[in-house]
Structures are given as structure tokens and as C-alpha cells.
GUDO-22947 format. One record per residue (C-alpha): residue number from 0; residue in three letters; x, y, z. Coordinates in steps of 0.2 Angstrom, whole numbers, plus 5000, padded with zeros to 4 digits. Each point is the difference from the previous one (the first is absolute). Example, Ala and Ser with C-alpha at 12.3 -4.5 7.8 and 13.67 -1.06 7.14 Angstrom:
NODE  nr rest    x    y    z
NODE   0  ALA 5062 4978 5039
NODE   1  SER 5006 5017 4997
This chain:
NODE  nr rest    x    y    z
NODE   0  UNK 4901 5056 4978
NODE   1  UNK 5020 5004 5007
NODE   2  UNK 5012 5005 4988
NODE   3  UNK 5017 4989 5001
NODE   4  UNK 5015 5007 4991
NODE   5  UNK 5012 4989 4990
NODE   6  UNK 5019 5004 4991
NODE   7  UNK 5006 4998 4985
NODE   8  UNK 5018 5005 4996
NODE   9  UNK 5001 5014 5014
NODE  10  UNK 4982 5010 4995
NODE  11  UNK 4988 5001 5015
NODE  12  UNK 4984 4993 4993
NODE  13  UNK 4983 4999 5009
NODE  14  UNK 4988 4987 4992
NODE  15  UNK 4983 5001 5006
NODE  16  UNK 4992 4985 5000
NODE  17  UNK 4981 4998 4994
NODE  18  UNK 4993 4990 4986
NODE  19  UNK 5010 4994 4987
NODE  20  UNK 5009 5015 4993
NODE  21  UNK 5012 5007 5014
NODE  22  UNK 5002 5018 4998
NODE  23  UNK 5019 5005 5003
NODE  24  UNK 5006 5015 5005
NODE  25  UNK 5018 5006 5000
NODE  26  UNK 5010 5010 5012
NODE  27  UNK 5012 5011 4991
NODE  28  UNK 5013 5009 5006
NODE  29  UNK 4995 4994 5017
NODE  30  UNK 5015 4988 5004
NODE  31  UNK 5015 5003 4992
NODE  32  UNK 5009 4987 4999
NODE  33  UNK 5003 4996 4980
NODE  34  UNK 4998 4984 4995
NODE  35  UNK 5005 4991 5016
NODE  36  UNK 4987 4987 5007
NODE  37  UNK 4991 5002 5017
NODE  38  UNK 4997 4983 5006
NODE  39  UNK 4988 5003 5015
NODE  40  UNK 4984 5010 5002
NODE  41  UNK 4989 4997 5015
NODE  42  UNK 4983 5007 5004
NODE  43  UNK 5001 5006 5018
NODE  44  UNK 4987 4998 5013
NODE  45  UNK 4996 5020 5003
NODE  46  UNK 4999 5003 4980
NODE  47  UNK 5019 5004 4996
NODE  48  UNK 5008 4991 4982
NODE  49  UNK 5019 4994 5004
NODE  50  UNK 5012 4999 4990
NODE  51  UNK 5016 4990 5000
NODE  52  UNK 5010 5004 4988
NODE  53  UNK 5021 5000 4994
NODE  54  UNK 5002 5016 5009
NODE  55  UNK 4991 4999 5015
NODE  56  UNK 4981 5000 5008
NODE  57  UNK 4987 5013 4993
NODE  58  UNK 4981 5005 5008
NODE  59  UNK 4985 5003 4987
NODE  60  UNK 4986 5009 5008
NODE  61  UNK 4990 4998 4983
NODE  62  UNK 5007 5018 4995
NODE  63  UNK 5016 5000 5003
NODE  64  UNK 5016 4990 5002
NODE  65  UNK 5012 5003 5017
NODE  66  UNK 5015 4992 5002
NODE  67  UNK 5005 4991 5017
NODE  68  UNK 5017 4995 5006
NODE  69  UNK 5003 4989 5014
NODE  70  UNK 5017 5000 5007
NODE  71  UNK 5005 4990 5014
NODE  72  UNK 5016 4992 5008
NODE  73  UNK 5005 4985 5001
NODE  74  UNK 5015 4995 5010
NODE  75  UNK 5004 5019 5001
NODE  76  UNK 5002 5002 4979
NODE  77  UNK 4985 5009 4992
NODE  78  UNK 4988 4992 4987
NODE  79  UNK 4988 5008 4988
NODE  80  UNK 4983 4990 4992
NODE  81  UNK 5006 5002 4983
NODE  82  UNK 4998 4983 4987
NODE  83  UNK 4986 4996 5008
NODE  84  UNK 4993 4979 4997
NODE  85  UNK 4984 4999 5008
NODE  86  UNK 4988 5011 5011
NODE  87  UNK 4987 4993 5015
NODE  88  UNK 4989 5009 5011
NODE  89  UNK 4997 4991 5016
NODE  90  UNK 4986 5001 5013
NODE  91  UNK 5006 5014 5009
NODE  92  UNK 5002 5010 4985
NODE  93  UNK 5019 5000 4999
NODE  94  UNK 5010 4997 4983
NODE  95  UNK 5011 4985 4997
NODE  96  UNK 5011 5005 4985
NODE  97  UNK 5011 4987 4992
NODE  98  UNK 5014 5004 4993
NODE  99  UNK 5010 4991 4985
NODE 100  UNK 5018 5002 5012
NODE 101  UNK 4997 5008 5013
NODE 102  UNK 4990 4990 5012
NODE 103  UNK 4984 5003 5008
NODE 104  UNK 4991 5019 5005
NODE 105  UNK 4989 5004 5013
NODE 106  UNK 4992 5015 4996
NODE 107  UNK 4986 5011 5009
NODE 108  UNK 4991 5011 4987
NODE 109  UNK 4993 5011 5016
NODE 110  UNK 5015 5003 5009
NODE 111  UNK 5012 4998 4989
NODE 112  UNK 5010 4988 5010
NODE 113  UNK 5009 4987 4990
NODE 114  UNK 5012 4983 5006
NODE 115  UNK 5007 4990 4990
NODE 116  UNK 5006 4981 5001
NODE 117  UNK 5014 4992 4991
NODE 118  UNK 5009 4984 4997
NODE 119  UNK 5018 5000 5014
NODE 120  UNK 5014 4989 5001
NODE 121  UNK 5000 4984 5012
NODE 122  UNK 4982 5006 5008
NODE 123  UNK 4987 4990 4994
NODE 124  UNK 4985 5009 5011
NODE 125  UNK 5003 5016 4983
NODE 126  UNK 4992 4995 4982
NODE 127  UNK 5008 4988 4989
NODE 128  UNK 5002 5009 4985
NODE 129  UNK 5000 5019 4996
NODE 130  UNK 4990 4997 4986
NODE 131  UNK 4981 5000 5006
NODE 132  UNK 4988 4994 4986
NODE 133  UNK 4985 4999 5009
NODE 134  UNK 4993 5005 5017
NODE 135  UNK 4982 4992 5009
NODE 136  UNK 4995 5002 5018
NODE 137  UNK 4991 4986 5011
NODE 138  UNK 4986 5000 5012
NODE 139  UNK 5013 5002 5014
NODE 140  UNK 5005 5016 4994
NODE 141  UNK 5018 4992 4993
NODE 142  UNK 5008 5005 4983
NODE 143  UNK 5002 4989 4988
NODE 144  UNK 5016 5006 4989
NODE 145  UNK 5004 4988 4984
NODE 146  UNK 5017 5005 4992
NODE 147  UNK 5013 4990 4987
NODE 148  UNK 5008 4990 5014
NODE 149  UNK 4984 4993 5011
NODE 150  UNK 4985 5006 5010
NODE 151  UNK 5003 5010 5016
NODE 152  UNK 4984 5002 5014
NODE 153  UNK 5004 5020 5008
NODE 154  UNK 4994 5003 5017
NODE 155  UNK 4997 5021 4999
NODE 156  UNK 4999 4997 5019
NODE 157  UNK 5019 4995 5003
NODE 158  UNK 5006 5004 4982
NODE 159  UNK 5006 4982 5000
NODE 160  UNK 4997 4988 4985
NODE 161  UNK 4999 4981 4998
NODE 162  UNK 5006 4991 4985
NODE 163  UNK 4996 4985 4990
NODE 164  UNK 5009 4994 4989
NODE 165  UNK 4997 4988 4986
NODE 166  UNK 5006 4981 5004
NODE 167  UNK 4997 4991 4982
NODE 168  UNK 4991 4984 5001
NODE 169  UNK 4995 5003 5018
NODE 170  UNK 4981 5000 5002
NODE 171  UNK 5000 5011 5016
NODE 172  UNK 5008 5015 4989
NODE 173  UNK 5001 5011 4986
NODE 174  UNK 5008 4993 4982
NODE 175  UNK 5008 5013 4994
NODE 176  UNK 5005 5020 5009
NODE 177  UNK 4994 5010 4987
NODE 178  UNK 4985 5006 5006
NODE 179  UNK 4988 5011 4988
NODE 180  UNK 4985 5001 5009
NODE 181  UNK 4991 4998 5016
NODE 182  UNK 4981 4997 5001
NODE 183  UNK 4991 5001 5017
NODE 184  UNK 4985 4991 5001
NODE 185  UNK 4985 5004 5012
NODE 186  UNK 5000 4983 5007
NODE 187  UNK 5019 5005 5007
NODE 188  UNK 5010 4989 4988
NODE 189  UNK 5016 5009 4991
NODE 190  UNK 5002 4997 4982
NODE 191  UNK 5016 5000 4994
NODE 192  UNK 5006 5003 4981
NODE 193  UNK 5015 4994 4994
NODE 194  UNK 5011 4995 4985
NODE 195  UNK 4996 4984 5005
NODE 196  UNK 4981 4997 5001
NODE 197  UNK 4990 5005 5017
NODE 198  UNK 5003 4999 5018
NODE 199  UNK 4983 4999 5013
NODE 200  UNK 5006 5006 5019
NODE 201  UNK 4990 4997 5014
NODE 202  UNK 5002 5015 5013
NODE 203  UNK 5001 5001 5017
NODE 204  UNK 5005 5017 5012
NODE 205  UNK 5018 4993 5001
NODE 206  UNK 5003 4990 4984
NODE 207  UNK 4995 4993 4983
NODE 208  UNK 5000 4981 4994
NODE 209  UNK 5001 4996 4982
NODE 210  UNK 4983 4988 4999
NODE 211  UNK 4999 4996 4980
NODE 212  UNK 5007 5004 4983
NODE 213  UNK 4994 5003 4985
NODE 214  UNK 5009 4997 4982
NODE 215  UNK 4990 5008 4986
NODE 216  UNK 5006 4991 4984
NODE 217  UNK 4988 4988 4991
NODE 218  UNK 5008 4982 5000
NODE 219  UNK 5002 4999 4982
NODE 220  UNK 5011 5014 5002
NODE 221  UNK 5012 4996 5013
NODE 222  UNK 5018 4999 4995
NODE 223  UNK 5017 4992 5010
NODE 224  UNK 5003 5005 5016
NODE 225  UNK 5006 5016 5003
NODE 226  UNK 4995 5007 4984
NODE 227  UNK 4989 5015 5004
NODE 228  UNK 4983 5000 4995
NODE 229  UNK 4993 5017 4993
NODE 230  UNK 4981 4996 5010
NODE 231  UNK 5011 4997 5017
NODE 232  UNK 5005 5018 4999
NODE 233  UNK 4989 5008 5011
NODE 234  UNK 4999 5022 4997
NODE 235  UNK 4983 5005 5008
NODE 236  UNK 4988 4991 5013
NODE 237  UNK 4983 5007 5000
NODE 238  UNK 4987 4992 5013
NODE 239  UNK 4982 4998 4992
NODE 240  UNK 4988 5015 5008
NODE 241  UNK 4987 4986 5000
NODE 242  UNK 5004 4984 5001
NODE 243  UNK 5012 4995 5018
NODE 244  UNK 5015 4989 4991
NODE 245  UNK 4998 5004 4983
NODE 246  UNK 5017 5010 4996
NODE 247  UNK 5003 5008 4983
NODE 248  UNK 5019 4999 4994
NODE 249  UNK 5011 5005 4988
NODE 250  UNK 5015 4994 4993
NODE 251  UNK 5011 5000 4986
NODE 252  UNK 4989 4986 4993
NODE 253  UNK 4983 5008 5001
NODE 254  UNK 4986 5002 5013
NODE 255  UNK 4994 4989 5010
NODE 256  UNK 4985 4996 5008
NODE 257  UNK 5004 4988 5019
NODE 258  UNK 4984 4995 5010
NODE 259  UNK 5007 4991 5014
NODE 260  UNK 4982 4996 5005
NODE 261  UNK 5000 4986 4985
NODE 262  UNK 5002 4981 5004
NODE 263  UNK 5015 4998 4989
NODE 264  UNK 5015 5015 4995
NODE 265  UNK 4997 4994 4982
NODE 266  UNK 4980 5006 5002
NODE 267  UNK 5002 5014 5009
NODE 268  UNK 5015 5009 4988
NODE 269  UNK 4998 5008 4985
NODE 270  UNK 5010 5008 4986
NODE 271  UNK 4998 5014 4990
NODE 272  UNK 5011 5003 4985
NODE 273  UNK 5005 5013 4987
NODE 274  UNK 4989 4997 4986
NODE 275  UNK 4990 5009 4987
NODE 276  UNK 4986 5009 5009
NODE 277  UNK 5006 4997 5015
NODE 278  UNK 5016 5001 5016
NODE 279  UNK 5009 5013 4986
NODE 280  UNK 5017 4994 5006
NODE 281  UNK 5006 4985 5014
NODE 282  UNK 5013 5011 5010
NODE 283  UNK 4985 5006 5013
NODE 284  UNK 5007 5013 5012
NODE 285  UNK 4986 5008 5008
NODE 286  UNK 4981 4994 5003
NODE 287  UNK 4988 5013 5008
NODE 288  UNK 4981 4997 5002
NODE 289  UNK 4984 5010 4998
NODE 290  UNK 4982 4998 4997
NODE 291  UNK 4989 5006 4983
NODE 292  UNK 4982 4999 5010
NODE 293  UNK 4998 4982 5004
NODE 294  UNK 5014 4994 4991
NODE 295  UNK 5017 4996 5008
NODE 296  UNK 5015 5009 4988
NODE 297  UNK 5015 4994 5002
NODE 298  UNK 5018 5012 4993
NODE 299  UNK 5013 4993 4994
NODE 300  UNK 5017 5008 4996
NODE 301  UNK 5012 4993 4988
NODE 302  UNK 5015 5002 4990
NODE 303  UNK 4989 5002 4986
NODE 304  UNK 4985 5012 5005
NODE 305  UNK 4989 5001 5013
NODE 306  UNK 4985 4986 5000
NODE 307  UNK 4981 5000 5007
NODE 308  UNK 4993 4984 5005
NODE 309  UNK 4981 4998 5004
NODE 310  UNK 5003 4986 5012
NODE 311  UNK 4982 4992 4997
NODE 312  UNK 5003 4999 4981
NODE 313  UNK 5019 4998 4998
NODE 314  UNK 4999 5014 4988
NODE 315  UNK 5015 5010 4997
NODE 316  UNK 5002 5016 4995
NODE 317  UNK 5018 5010 4996
NODE 318  UNK 5005 5016 5000
NODE 319  UNK 5017 5005 4992
NODE 320  UNK 5011 5018 5001
NODE 321  UNK 4997 5011 4984
């Protein structure tokens, strides 16, 4: 079983996923960042573990952590990859590094070369905003960048960007510009998680079209128009590895299971909420998947601990910090 790692208050931990009780190892003194958070961790295709931190990018080879400090130029000014918000590795092994206020870097870990993409006033072929919150790649090799002010499609070959802005009430547009999660489905669909539900995009080599919206608030809890629901604050989307069209969704209102193969939306949507013996908290920001023998396991990061869910039985186990 391959391990994965997670961070708690700036401390590096390795979590070995085996049986009911994971073994946790603390990487003492390896990364001197005090108690600041490490927002993003990426297992690379070549075996390295990448840490996106407030102080830059670090590479872990299983023994030591090595700082990597990409620098690039935008409009003649140097930009450094600090205050990292998210990491993504594309099919060519390039790292895409999202920053809280500096746009997005493309970094080649083999050559050390990097480039940066930011917004530019009155230039619609640049990012819509410099606060990058999520990254994905589609089947055409385009990089999708979610920001706090809209969705962007970046063409690595040209460096040009196509923006997709929200238009409230329009069925063929996003309903909110806060893009918190992107998931490229195996069928070519791009799932876009916002602060007002999920949009399903149909992609082509040249464009993308919003074809469907999903709002996850139960009918009995729907508030007045304009009042935001925690169920539609989407933090993360993960496609089930076993079933096409089955999504696991982390929200401010708990964990959701959405199966679009069902005949009706209500039949396909299942809610998992915080309760004794179940989910430990309704703020679900991270979902990872593994197996334990024949059992499919979800690892769910919440504001109150890490939860292990056995999918077949719906059994939850919670792990809290010491």
C-alpha cells in the first residue's frame, strides 16, 4: 500500500494507509516553517512528494526536503513562487503552481525552467485574477485555472488565456466566480465547483460550454433567493475510481455522493453529515481514495480531524491530532 502524507499546523506527517489504524510518522525538523500551514501536497509521477508552502516549493525524496524556488518574469518584473495555494502535475510532468496573489507558475522539475502567468489590465487573454485556487488539465492538453474571480483556460503552447465568467441566471454560464475545485472526468467532462453549486462543462479543442448545473441543498433547507447555502459551497470534487459519473463532493455542509447515472437528481444525491460515529465535521475540504484489500476507502479531511470512510458499509473512523 502506498502511503500518502498530510499536514497539520505546519508539521509534516506521513500517514501509512493500512487496516483500521494508520501509522503516522512525524518528519521532525525537516521543514523549518514554524506553525504556518502547508496548503498543498502533490505525489509526483516520478516518486517525489511536492510540498507547496507559504515560503515556496519543497521536494521530498523520502529522506530529505529540498527547497525549489522557481522565479520567472512577468512584464519585465521578477516573480517568485511564494505563498503557494495549490499544486498540479500535467501529463508531461510539468508542475503548475497556483499562488495566493501571484498567478500561476509552470515549473519544469528536470531543467529548473519556469514561466509565470498573471492578470494584466485590459488584456482579456490573461488570467481573470491572480488568486489561484485550483488547477486541472483536460484531454486536449489545456490547463484550467480556477480563481476567486472566474474560470480560465490556458493554452501552454501559446500562453494565451480564455476567460469564463459567471452570469447569474444564465443556464449556459457559471453561476459564481469563486472557483474552488476542478475535476476533469474520464468522459471528458470538466466539473467546476463554486460557492454556488457545481457546473458541468462539455469541452472541445477550441471551447467549453456549460451544459448542466447541480445545486446540492436539500429541498427542506432551501433558503430565500440570494441567501447562500453551505451545501452549495463546494470545496472539492473527486470522481470515483470505480464508477464513471459518480462524484464525491466536499462542501461546507458535509460530504455528498452524486451519481449522475440515476434516473433523477434526488435519487442520485446522498448526504453525509456530521454526527456521532459518522463524519466528524461538516466542513469537508479534502477527499482522497485508497483501498484496503477489496474495500474502497475514502479519506476525508475536515475542520475537525481526518475521517476514514469504508464506502461499502458507510462506516466512519475519525483520527484527531494528539
